[in-house]
C-alpha positions in Angstrom: 26.7 27.4 -26.4 23.3 28.9 -28.6 20.8 29.4 -26.1 17.2 28.1 -27.2 14.0 30.2 -27.5 11.4 27.7 -26.1 8.8 30.2 -24.7 8.5 34.1 -26.4 5.9 36.3 -24.3 4.6 39.1 -25.8 2.1 41.7 -24.0 -1.1 43.0 -26.5 -3.5 45.5 -25.6 -5.9 44.8 -28.5 -5.1 47.3 -31.0 -3.5 47.5 -34.1 0.1 49.4 -32.7 0.6 45.8 -31.4 0.2 44.0 -34.6 4.0 45.0 -35.0 5.2 43.2 -32.0 2.7 39.6 -32.6 4.1 39.4 -36.1 7.5 39.8 -34.9 7.0 37.1 -32.4 5.1 34.5 -34.6 7.8 34.8 -37.2 10.2 33.9 -34.4 8.6 30.8 -33.0 8.3 29.2 -36.6 12.1 29.9 -36.7 12.6 28.3 -33.2 10.2 26.2 -33.0 9.0 28.3 -29.6 5.9 28.5 -28.0 4.0 31.7 -28.4 2.6 33.3 -25.2 -0.1 36.7 -25.0 -0.5 38.3 -22.2 -3.2 40.9 -21.3 -2.6 43.1 -18.2 -5.7 44.6 -16.6 -5.2 47.9 -14.3 -7.1 46.7 -11.4 -9.5 43.6 -10.5 -13.0 43.9 -11.1 -13.7 41.4 -8.4 -12.7 44.0 -6.1 -15.6 45.8 -6.0 -14.9 49.8 -7.0 -15.8 51.5 -3.5 -18.7 54.6 -4.3 -19.3 52.9 -7.6 -22.9 51.6 -8.5 -23.9 47.9 -9.6 -24.5 48.7 -12.5 -20.7 50.5 -13.4 -19.1 47.0 -12.0 -21.8 45.2 -14.2 -20.0 46.4 -17.0 -16.7 46.2 -16.0 -17.3 42.6 -15.1 -18.7 42.5 -18.9 -15.9 44.5 -20.5 -13.1 42.1 -18.6 -14.7 38.4 -19.9 -15.5 39.9 -23.7 -11.4 41.1 -23.4 -10.6 37.3 -22.0 -12.5 35.8 -25.0 -11.1 37.8 -27.6 -7.8 36.8 -26.2 -9.0 33.0 -26.7 -10.0 33.5 -29.9 -6.7 35.4 -30.8 -4.6 32.6 -29.3 -6.3 30.1 -31.4 -6.8 32.4 -34.5 -2.8 32.1 -34.3 -2.3 28.6 -33.3 -4.6 27.4 -36.6 -3.0 30.0 -38.9 0.6 29.7 -38.3 0.6 26.3 -37.4 2.7 26.9 -33.8 1.2 26.7 -30.1 0.2 29.6 -28.8 -1.3 30.2 -25.1 -3.0 33.0 -23.7 -2.6 34.6 -19.9 -4.0 37.5 -18.4 -3.3 39.2 -14.9 -4.6 42.3 -13.3 -1.5 45.2 -11.5 0.8 47.4 -12.3 2.2 46.7 -16.1 5.8 45.7 -15.7 5.6 44.0 -12.5 2.7 41.7 -13.8 5.0 40.9 -17.1 7.9 40.3 -15.4 6.0 37.8 -12.7 4.4 35.6 -15.4 7.4 35.1 -17.6 9.0 33.9 -14.9 5.9 31.6 -13.6 5.9 30.6 -17.7 10.1 29.9 -18.0 10.1 33.1 -20.7 13.3 33.0 -22.9 12.6 36.5 -24.4 9.3 39.0 -24.5 8.8 41.2 -27.2 7.5 44.4 -26.5 5.7 47.3 -28.7 7.0 50.5 -28.8 5.1 53.3 -29.6 5.9 56.4 -31.0 4.5 58.5 -28.0 6.6 59.0 -25.4 3.4 58.4 -22.8 2.9 54.6 -24.5 2.9 52.2 -21.8 3.8 49.1 -23.5 7.0 51.7 -24.7 7.9 52.9 -21.3 8.2 49.5 -19.6 11.3 47.7 -21.6 13.8 49.2 -19.1 10.8 48.7 -15.8 10.5 44.8 -17.2 14.7 44.8 -17.8 15.2 45.5 -14.4 13.0 42.3 -13.1 13.8 39.7 -15.7 16.7 37.8 -16.5 15.5 37.0 -19.9 15.8 39.2 -23.4 13.6 42.2 -24.0 13.2 42.7 -27.8 11.5 46.1 -28.6 10.0 46.7 -32.1 8.8 50.1 -32.7 5.6 50.9 -33.7 4.6 50.6 -37.4 8.1 48.5 -38.1 7.5 45.2 -39.8 10.4 43.2 -38.7 9.8 39.7 -39.2 13.5 38.6 -40.0 16.9 40.0 -38.8 19.1 39.9 -41.8 21.6 43.0 -41.0 22.2 42.6 -37.1 24.7 45.5 -35.3 26.4 44.5 -32.6 27.9 46.8 -30.2 30.5 46.0 -27.7 31.3 48.0 -25.1 34.4 47.7 -22.3 32.5 46.2 -19.5 32.0 42.9 -17.8 29.0 41.3 -19.5 30.3 42.1 -23.5 30.3 38.4 -24.1 27.1 37.0 -22.6 24.7 38.2 -24.9 26.7 36.2 -27.6 24.6 32.7 -26.4 20.9 34.1 -27.4 23.1 36.4 -30.4 24.7 33.6 -31.9 20.7 31.6 -32.0 19.0 34.6 -34.0 22.0 34.6 -36.0 21.8 31.4 -37.4 18.2 31.3 -37.8 18.2 34.4 -40.0 21.6 33.2 -41.6 22.3 37.2 -41.0 25.3 39.0 -41.8 26.8 41.4 -38.5 28.2 44.5 -37.8 30.5 44.3 -34.9 31.1 48.1 -33.4 33.0 48.7 -30.7 31.7 52.1 -28.5 34.3 53.8 -27.3 34.0 56.9 -24.8 37.6 57.5 -24.9 41.4 55.9 -26.0 41.9 54.3 -23.6 39.1 51.5 -23.6 40.7 50.8 -27.4 42.4 47.1 -26.1 39.8 45.8 -24.1 37.1 46.8 -26.9 39.3 45.5 -29.7 40.3 42.6 -27.7 36.4 41.6 -27.2 35.7 42.5 -30.8 38.8 40.2 -31.7 37.1 37.2 -29.7 33.5 37.8 -31.2 34.7 37.9 -34.8 36.4 34.6 -34.1 33.5 32.8 -33.0 31.1 33.9 -35.4 33.7 33.0 -38.1 33.4 29.7 -37.0 30.3 29.2 -37.9 30.7 30.5 -41.3 29.1 34.0 -40.4 29.8 37.2 -42.3 31.1 39.7 -39.6 32.9 43.4 -40.3 34.2 45.0 -37.1 34.7 48.9 -36.7 35.7 50.5 -33.4 35.1 54.2 -32.8 35.3 56.6 -30.2 32.7 58.6 -28.7 31.6 61.0 -26.0 27.8 59.3 -26.4 28.2 55.9 -26.9 24.3 54.9 -27.0 23.9 58.0 -29.5 26.9 56.9 -32.2 25.5 53.2 -31.7 22.0 54.1 -32.6 23.3 56.2 -35.5 25.7 53.9 -36.7 23.3 51.2 -37.0 20.8 53.1 -39.1 23.6 54.3 -41.4 24.1 50.5 -41.8 20.4 49.8 -42.3 20.7 47.4 -39.7 17.5 45.9 -39.1 18.5 44.7 -35.6 20.3 46.0 -32.6 21.9 43.3 -29.9 22.7 45.0 -26.9 24.4 44.3 -23.3 21.7 45.7 -21.0 22.2 47.3 -18.2 20.9 48.7 -14.8 21.4 51.6 -13.3 20.9 51.6 -9.6 20.8 54.2 -6.9 19.8 57.5 -6.4 20.9 59.4 -9.8 18.9 56.7 -11.6 15.5 58.3 -10.9 17.4 61.8 -12.7 19.3 60.5 -15.5 18.9 57.7 -18.0 21.5 55.5 -18.9 23.2 53.5 -21.8 20.5 50.7 -22.4 17.6 53.2 -22.0 18.3 55.8 -24.5 18.9 53.0 -27.1 15.9 51.9 -26.6 14.0 54.9 -26.4 15.8 56.8 -29.5 16.2 53.7 -32.1 14.1 53.4 -35.1 15.5 49.6 -35.4 14.3 46.8 -33.1 16.4 46.1 -30.2 17.1 43.6 -28.2 18.3 43.8 -24.5 19.9 41.3 -22.7 21.2 41.4 -19.5 24.3 39.8 -17.6 
C-alpha cells in the first residue's frame, strides 16, 4: 500500500533561510496534489501583558505580531496563486516543537518539512528530533541552501530493527512520484546481523521491483552505522535519505545521541525520518 500525502506542514520564520523548505514543499504538493500549511510560532503571546514592561513596549509587540500575521497571510495567498496549490496559514504561541506537533495533529498532517540550518544553535534544525518524539507523521529535514525540488536518487538504509519495513509505504509514494532509482543499504554493526538485514533488503527489493523501480543493493558492516549511512549516501550522490526513526528514551538519552539524531544532524542531504 502506498501512503498518500494530503497535508504538508512547513514552519517558517520569515527569513531567507526557510526558502529551501518552502520550495521543496511546494514541489511536493504539486506532485502529490497535497495541501500546503504554513506555520509561524511566537515564543510568547502579546495578549499576556509582560510584567515590568510599559504600554509602549506592549503596543510595539502587538504591532509586530499583527504585521507578521499579515505577512504570513500574504505569503500564503501568493504561493496559492503562483503555484496553483491550496495554501493555508496558521500561527501559534509557545515552545516551538510542541506547537508544531500540536498543529500537525490538529490539521491531520502527513508530512512536516523543516529547514535545517548549518548553525548548531538553529531553532528549526535542533527541533526535528523533538518533533519526531511527539508526532506520528514523517519529518523531512532540508539543509539550509539545499534546493531539493526533486528526489531522483534515493538512499534507503535498512537496519535489523522491527520497524525496518514500515517506512516503505511513505517511501513508495515519494519514489513513484519522482520516478527515482533506489539504493538499498544494509547497515550492520556486526556480522551476526547479516541474515536479518539481507532478508529485509531482499523483501524491499522484491516490492520495489514489482513497480519496475531501479534498485541496487549493498550491505556493509560498520561500528558506526549512522556515520556510514551519511558517508555512503554522499558518495552515491543521493538527494534523499529515508531512515526508520528510533526515539531514544530514558536517562541516558540526555547524554547521548542516537542513530536518528546523528543522521539528521550530520547529513548534508535531505533526510526523511519515518517513525514506526
